[in-house]
C-alpha positions in Angstrom: 46.4 -17.8 -27.5 47.5 -14.4 -28.8 48.7 -11.1 -27.5 47.0 -7.7 -28.1 49.2 -4.7 -28.1 47.1 -1.6 -28.0 47.1 2.1 -27.2 44.4 3.7 -25.0 43.1 5.7 -27.9 42.5 2.6 -29.9 41.4 0.3 -27.0 37.7 -0.1 -27.8 38.5 -0.7 -31.5 41.6 -2.8 -31.0 39.9 -5.2 -28.7 37.0 -5.5 -31.1 39.2 -6.0 -34.1 41.8 -8.1 -32.1 44.7 -6.7 -34.0 44.4 -2.9 -34.4 46.7 -0.5 -32.7 45.7 3.1 -32.0 47.8 6.2 -31.9 49.0 7.6 -28.5 47.2 10.4 -26.9 49.4 13.3 -26.0 49.6 15.4 -22.9 49.3 14.7 -19.1 46.4 12.9 -17.4 43.7 14.8 -15.7 41.1 12.6 -13.9 38.4 13.5 -11.5 36.0 10.8 -10.4 32.5 12.2 -10.3 31.1 9.7 -7.9 30.7 6.6 -10.1 28.0 6.1 -12.6 28.4 3.9 -15.7 29.7 6.6 -18.1 28.8 6.1 -21.7 31.1 7.4 -24.4 29.6 10.7 -25.5 27.5 11.2 -22.3 28.2 14.0 -19.9 30.1 11.6 -17.6 32.2 10.1 -20.4 35.9 10.7 -20.8 35.6 12.7 -24.0 36.8 15.9 -22.2 39.8 14.2 -20.6 41.2 12.0 -23.4 43.3 14.7 -24.9 45.4 14.9 -21.7 46.6 11.3 -21.6 50.4 10.7 -21.2 51.5 8.5 -24.2 54.6 7.3 -22.4 52.9 6.0 -19.3 49.5 5.1 -20.6 50.3 4.5 -24.3 50.4 0.8 -24.3 49.3 -2.4 -22.4 49.9 -5.9 -23.7 46.8 -8.1 -23.4 46.1 -11.7 -23.8 42.6 -12.9 -24.8 41.4 -15.9 -22.8 38.7 -17.8 -24.7 35.5 -19.0 -23.1 36.6 -21.6 -20.5 35.3 -23.8 -17.6 36.9 -24.3 -14.3 35.9 -27.2 -12.1 36.0 -27.4 -8.3 34.9 -30.7 -6.9 31.6 -31.5 -8.6 30.9 -27.9 -9.6 31.8 -26.4 -13.0 32.0 -22.7 -13.6 31.7 -21.3 -17.1 33.6 -18.1 -17.9 33.0 -15.9 -21.0 36.0 -14.8 -23.1 37.9 -11.9 -21.6 41.2 -10.1 -22.1 43.8 -9.7 -19.3 46.8 -7.5 -19.0 50.1 -9.4 -19.2 51.5 -7.5 -16.3 50.5 -6.0 -13.0 49.8 -2.3 -12.8 53.1 -0.5 -12.3 53.9 2.5 -10.1 54.3 4.9 -13.1 51.0 3.9 -14.7 49.1 4.1 -11.4 50.5 7.6 -10.7 49.8 8.8 -14.2 46.1 7.8 -14.0 45.4 8.7 -10.4 47.7 11.8 -10.0 49.3 10.4 -6.9 51.2 7.3 -5.6 50.7 5.7 -2.2 53.9 5.1 -0.2 55.9 2.3 -1.8 58.1 -0.2 0.0 60.6 0.3 -2.9 60.0 2.9 -5.6 60.5 2.4 -9.3 58.3 3.2 -12.2 58.4 -0.3 -13.7 57.8 -2.0 -10.3 54.4 -3.3 -9.5 52.4 -0.8 -7.5 51.5 -1.8 -4.0 49.8 -0.4 -0.9 46.6 0.0 -2.9 43.4 -1.1 -1.2 40.5 -2.7 -3.1 38.5 0.5 -3.4 41.4 2.4 -4.9 42.0 -0.4 -7.3 38.4 -0.1 -8.4 38.7 3.6 -8.7 41.8 3.1 -10.9 39.8 0.8 -13.1 37.0 3.4 -13.5 39.6 6.1 -14.3 41.3 3.9 -16.9 38.0 3.0 -18.4 37.0 6.7 -18.7 40.4 7.6 -20.3 39.8 4.8 -22.8 36.3 6.0 -23.7 34.7 2.9 -22.1 31.9 2.4 -19.6 32.8 2.1 -15.9 32.1 -1.1 -14.0 32.0 0.3 -10.5 28.9 2.3 -9.7 28.6 4.0 -6.3 27.0 6.9 -4.5 29.9 8.4 -2.5 33.3 7.8 -0.9 33.8 7.7 2.8 36.8 9.1 4.7 38.4 5.6 4.8 38.0 5.3 1.0 35.0 2.9 1.1 32.6 3.2 -1.9 29.1 3.7 -0.6 26.3 1.9 -2.4 28.7 0.1 -4.6 27.5 -2.1 -7.5 29.7 -3.8 -10.1 28.1 -3.7 -13.5 29.4 -6.7 -15.4 27.2 -6.0 -18.4 29.2 -3.1 -19.8 32.4 -3.0 -21.8 35.0 -1.8 -19.3 38.3 -2.3 -17.7 38.0 -3.8 -14.2 39.4 -6.3 -11.7 39.1 -9.9 -12.7 36.6 -12.2 -11.1 38.1 -15.0 -9.0 37.4 -17.6 -11.7 38.8 -15.4 -14.5 41.9 -14.9 -12.5 42.5 -18.5 -11.7 41.9 -19.7 -15.3 44.4 -17.1 -16.5 46.9 -18.0 -13.9 46.9 -21.7 -14.7 47.8 -20.9 -18.3 46.0 -24.0 -19.5 47.7 -26.3 -17.1 46.2 -28.6 -14.4 49.3 -28.9 -12.3 49.7 -27.3 -8.8 52.0 -24.6 -10.3 51.9 -23.4 -13.9 55.6 -24.2 -14.2 54.9 -27.8 -13.1 58.1 -29.2 -11.6 60.5 -26.6 -13.1 62.4 -24.2 -10.8 59.9 -21.9 -9.2 62.3 -18.9 -9.0 62.5 -18.8 -12.8 58.8 -17.9 -12.9 58.0 -16.2 -9.6 59.5 -13.5 -7.4 58.8 -14.8 -3.8 60.5 -15.4 -0.5 62.0 -11.9 -0.6 62.5 -9.0 1.9 63.1 -6.1 -0.5 59.7 -5.3 -1.9 58.0 -5.6 -5.3 60.2 -6.2 -8.3 59.9 -4.7 -11.8 57.1 -6.5 -13.7 57.8 -9.2 -16.4 61.4 -10.0 -15.2 60.4 -13.7 -14.6 59.2 -16.2 -17.2 55.5 -16.0 -18.1 53.0 -18.8 -18.0 51.9 -20.5 -21.2 49.3 -17.7 -21.8 52.1 -15.1 -21.8 51.1 -13.7 -18.4 53.8 -12.5 -16.1 53.9 -12.6 -12.3 50.7 -14.5 -11.8 52.6 -16.0 -8.8 54.5 -13.7 -6.5 55.7 -10.1 -6.9 52.5 -8.6 -5.6 49.4 -10.4 -4.6 46.4 -9.3 -6.6 43.0 -8.1 -5.7 40.0 -9.7 -7.5 36.4 -8.6 -7.5 34.7 -11.3 -5.5 33.6 -11.2 -1.9 35.2 -14.1 0.0 33.0 -17.1 0.7 33.0 -20.9 0.2 32.5 -21.9 -3.4 28.9 -22.7 -4.4 28.1 -26.4 -4.9 26.1 -25.9 -8.1 27.1 -25.1 -11.6 27.2 -21.5 -12.6 28.2 -19.4 -15.6 30.2 -16.2 -15.0 30.0 -16.5 -11.3 31.3 -13.3 -9.7 31.0 -14.2 -6.0 28.3 -13.5 -3.3 26.4 -10.2 -3.4 28.0 -9.0 -0.2 30.5 -9.9 2.5 33.2 -8.7 4.8 36.4 -9.6 2.9 37.5 -9.4 -0.8 39.5 -12.2 -2.3 43.3 -11.8 -3.0 45.1 -14.2 -5.3 48.7 -15.0 -6.4 50.7 -14.4 -3.3 53.3 -11.6 -2.9 57.1 -11.1 -2.8 57.4 -12.2 0.8 55.4 -15.4 0.6 56.6 -18.9 0.6 56.2 -21.0 -2.6 53.2 -23.0 -1.3 51.3 -19.7 -1.0 51.7 -18.6 -4.6 50.0 -21.5 -6.4 47.1 -20.5 -8.6 44.5 -22.3 -6.4 45.5 -20.4 -3.2 43.2 -17.7 -2.0 43.4 -15.1 0.8 40.7 -12.8 2.3 41.3 -9.2 3.3 39.2 -6.3 4.4 38.8 -4.2 1.2 40.2 -1.1 3.0 43.5 -3.0 3.6 46.6 -1.8 1.9 49.9 -3.6 2.1 53.4 -3.5 0.5 52.7 -7.0 -0.8 49.4 -6.2 -2.4 48.6 -4.8 -5.9 46.4 -5.7 -8.9 46.1 -6.2 -12.6 43.5 -5.3 -15.2 40.9 -7.2 -17.2 39.0 -5.9 -20.2 35.6 -7.4 -20.8 32.8 -6.6 -23.2 30.3 -7.7 -20.6 28.3 -10.7 -19.6 
C-alpha cells in the first residue's frame, strides 16, 4: 500500500501518475452549485472559472491511500471492488467551510476537528464542489434542491472520474486495513486507535493510530456517510455493488465519538434518513476513476 500526497491543482494528474504533486492554487474558494450535472473539464459547467480562487492552506493537500482491486465476502456472496483511492482522514471543519463557504453548527469547533452535523445531501454537494475545484467530473447529478436540502432526481454516476462518498463495500474494505479480525487493531487497546465513548464532541483528525492501510479514524470520532441505500445484502455475487437503486435510509459506517466499542467495528452498519444531521456524523472522500 502506498500514500498519495497531492494538491488540488495536481489531483487529476497525481492520481494518474501515482506520485506527482501539483502546485497550490492561490486565493479564496468561490463555489456555486448549478444544479448538478456531470461537469466535464473545459465544459461550461466545469470548474475552470473557479480554480484560481482555491485557498492553498485549506484545500492545498489531502493524503490518499490507493486500495487495490479487492473482494469482500459476506456469507456465500463475494463482492468485487475496483481499485480506488481514499482520503486518510475525515473531512475537517476548515476544509468543509473553505469549499462550501459556511459551516453547520458544531458540537465543538476547531479547524482540524472532523466536521459533523452534515446530512447526506450536503456531503454529496461537498463532493461535487470538491470535484469541480479539482477539475474533475461530478458524480452526483440532480435536477433541483428542496427546502429541506434533498436532491431531486438524484443519480450517482459511478462511471466518471470524481471525488465522492465511498460505497459501503469500498468503505469496509478500507476500514479493515487488510485484516479479518473484528477490529482492525485485533486485541490491542482500542483507545489507541479509536476516539469513542466520549461526551465532548469530535476530536482533531489523525490523533489516534491508523489502520494497516494508513487510514485514521475509520472507527470512532465521527460516523461516516457512505453512498448506498440501506438494505439487506444481496445473496449473489456482484462486482462494484453500490447498493439498491432506491430506499428510505442511507448507510452510515464506523461509529462516532459517543458510541461504545462494539458499535465501531468495521462490519457494523447504521441506517439514517439522508436529511439527518448529527454531532456524531461526518464523512470522508474517495477518488475513483470510474467503474
